[in-house]
KOLGU-463442 format. One record per atom (N, C-alpha, C): x, y, z; residue in three letters. Coordinates in steps of 0.02 Angstrom, whole numbers, padded with zeros to 5 digits, always signed. Layout:
// KOLGU-463442
XYZALA...
//
This chain:
// KOLGU-463442
-09673+07977+03430MET-09743+07989+03391MET-09794+07971+03436MET-09831+08012+03450SER-09884+08015+03486SER-09947+08013+03445SER-09989+07969+03454VAL-10049+07971+03430VAL-10128+07987+03480VAL-10175+08020+03467SER-10205+08035+03493SER-10270+08021+03465SER-10303+07992+03516VAL-10393+07961+03495VAL-10427+08018+03509VAL-10471+08044+03447VAL-10518+08102+03479VAL-10592+08060+03472VAL-10632+08039+03539LEU-10693+08008+03542LEU-10749+08069+03543LEU-10800+08030+03515PRO-10856+08049+03501PRO-10887+08081+03584PRO-10954+08112+03584ASP-10982+08116+03650ASP-11009+08055+03688ASP-11023+07988+03653GLN-11053+07950+03676GLN-10996+07893+03715GLN-10933+07906+03682LEU-10887+07876+03729LEU-10832+07929+03783LEU-10844+07977+03808ARG-10808+08026+03811ARG-10807+07999+03901ARG-10873+07988+03914GLY-10858+07959+03995GLY-10822+07906+04019GLY-10806+07873+03972LEU-10776+07798+03985LEU-10694+07813+03986LEU-10643+07884+03972VAL-10604+07871+03988VAL-10593+07968+04044VAL-10538+07945+04064PRO-10538+08017+04134PRO-10518+08064+04108PRO-10488+08099+04033ASP-10509+08165+04018ASP-10571+08172+03999ASP-10584+08150+03954GLY-10676+08153+03927GLY-10676+08162+03852GLY-10611+08165+03835SER-10625+08187+03742SER-10570+08155+03716SER-10499+08161+03728ASN-10439+08132+03692ASN-10426+08087+03751ASN-10376+08023+03699VAL-10345+07977+03725VAL-10277+07993+03690VAL-10221+08013+03724CYS-10138+08015+03699CYS-10130+07922+03725CYS-10106+07917+03644LEU-10084+07841+03656LEU-09996+07820+03642LEU-09983+07793+03719PRO-09922+07783+03723PRO-09887+07745+03671PRO-09830+07733+03671GLY-09799+07696+03615GLY-09784+07724+03546GLY-09770+07691+03507ASP-09783+07710+03443ASP-09816+07664+03391ASP-09875+07671+03391PRO-09915+07631+03347PRO-09923+07661+03266PRO-09889+07620+03216GLY-09879+07636+03144GLY-09946+07642+03110GLY-10003+07586+03137THR-10056+07573+03099THR-10122+07586+03140THR-10168+07603+03110VAL-10220+07597+03142VAL-10242+07542+03200VAL-10229+07481+03168ARG-10244+07433+03194ARG-10212+07415+03268ARG-10131+07441+03257GLU-10081+07444+03305GLU-10113+07501+03356GLU-10129+07562+03354ALA-10170+07616+03395ALA-10237+07573+03429ALA-10283+07535+03383LEU-10306+07503+03425LEU-10306+07466+03463LEU-10251+07407+03481GLU-10229+07378+03500GLU-10206+07405+03566GLU-10178+07456+03580THR-10151+07514+03620THR-10189+07508+03643THR-10265+07556+03631LEU-10319+07573+03674LEU-10367+07518+03692LEU-10336+07454+03669ARG-10395+07398+03721ARG-10338+07380+03775ARG-10273+07376+03773ARG-10237+07368+03832ARG-10242+07421+03892ARG-10263+07496+03859HIS-10266+07549+03924HIS-10334+07561+03930HIS-10398+07562+03868HIS-10457+07554+03903HIS-10510+07526+03855HIS-10512+07480+03889LEU-10532+07411+03865LEU-10617+07424+03834LEU-10656+07452+03892GLU-10711+07479+03876GLU-10727+07516+03825GLU-10692+07568+03807VAL-10688+07595+03741VAL-10672+07562+03680VAL-10622+07525+03682TYR-10606+07479+03621TYR-10655+07407+03597TYR-10701+07409+03668HIS-10750+07366+03629HIS-10797+07390+03614HIS-10804+07467+03620ARG-10877+07511+03578ARG-10837+07512+03494ARG-10789+07511+03491ILE-10756+07538+03425ILE-10751+07474+03380ILE-10729+07399+03398VAL-10707+07343+03365VAL-10747+07295+03405VAL-10779+07230+03354THR-10809+07182+03359THR-10760+07127+03401THR-10799+07081+03411GLU-10746+07022+03422GLU-10702+06991+03388GLU-10739+07017+03314GLN-10688+06973+03263GLN-10624+07021+03255GLN-10619+07053+03288GLY-10575+07121+03275GLY-10571+07181+03226GLY-10646+07190+03205GLU-10663+07222+03143GLU-10693+07286+03183GLU-10659+07359+03143VAL-10727+07414+03176VAL-10790+07390+03173VAL-10831+07415+03213ARG-10904+07401+03193ARG-10939+07438+03164ARG-10997+07418+03122PRO-11004+07434+03065PRO-11053+07521+03068PRO-11048+07519+03130HIS-11084+07592+03153HIS-11029+07652+03165HIS-10964+07622+03164VAL-10913+07656+03179VAL-10895+07686+03126VAL-10838+07750+03119ASN-10807+07781+03054ASN-10742+07798+03105ASN-10679+07783+03075LEU-10621+07776+03086LEU-10579+07839+03046LEU-10583+07906+03069PHE-10533+07949+03027PHE-10474+07955+03050PHE-10411+07948+02992VAL-10361+07975+03024VAL-10343+08039+02964VAL-10334+08106+03000GLY-10343+08165+02972GLY-10411+08167+02948GLY-10428+08185+02870ARG-10491+08193+02850ARG-10515+08140+02813ARG-10463+08087+02819GLU-10491+08009+02771GLU-10511+07960+02819GLU-10569+07927+02783ASN-10594+07881+02826ASN-10557+07813+02805ASN-10541+07794+02861ILE-10490+07716+02832ILE-10511+07661+02785ILE-10599+07669+02797ARG-10617+07624+02753ARG-10621+07624+02665ARG-10596+07683+02668TRP-10589+07709+02595TRP-10513+07692+02572TRP-10472+07670+02609HIS-10396+07667+02611HIS-10378+07605+02611HIS-10333+07584+02678GLU-10297+07526+02682GLU-10332+07498+02748GLU-10397+07514+02783GLY-10425+07492+02827GLY-10393+07490+02890GLY-10384+07437+02928LEU-10343+07439+02993LEU-10272+07431+02975LEU-10234+07431+02913GLU-10177+07433+02896GLU-10138+07504+02873GLU-10221+07558+02877THR-10179+07630+02868THR-10137+07657+02900THR-10066+07664+02880ARG-10022+07703+02917ARG-10045+07766+02962ARG-10006+07783+03019LEU-10031+07841+03060LEU-09961+07875+03057LEU-09953+07954+03013PRO-09911+07974+03031PRO-09909+08022+03083PRO-09841+08028+03093GLU-09829+08068+03152GLU-09867+08119+03192GLU-09867+08118+03239GLY-09924+08165+03277GLY-10009+08155+03242GLY-10025+08094+03225ALA-10089+08087+03197ALA-10141+08096+03254ALA-10217+08099+03213GLU-10267+08101+03261GLU-10303+08043+03223GLU-10324+08013+03254LEU-10381+07968+03245LEU-10433+07975+03279LEU-10489+07983+03248VAL-10537+08035+03252VAL-10611+07961+03259VAL-10630+07951+03305VAL-10697+07904+03302VAL-10758+07938+03306VAL-10801+07930+03256LEU-10856+07973+03237LEU-10912+07891+03231LEU-10973+07905+03258PRO-11019+07872+03257PRO-11056+07876+03189PRO-11079+07830+03126ALA-11106+07838+03077ALA-11176+07858+03109ALA-11214+07907+03039VAL-11253+07949+03053VAL-11300+07918+02997VAL-11349+07895+03001SER-11411+07873+02980SER-11473+07894+02974SER-11524+07889+02941GLY-11609+07898+02936GLY-11640+07920+02871GLY-11678+07947+02883GLY-11713+07959+02817GLY-11769+08018+02795GLY
//
């Protein structure tokens, strides 16, 4: 199974490809995918995850069309061929 991490414009300059990161191995959950990302792209990982290992408040992670915050958080399962989409939060007034 392969999992692809789709990065926003703000993070694309941190990876050689510039947009997607294909994770090696078989991450079964979002947490496992982020740990794999940490081993291969530490700088990207630190922009997504806090020092306590939680998703930063201004970052949203989607598996398909579903925000992981509305499901099982970091324990959200990744189906075969999943895309983990990283989106910055949008706010304003």
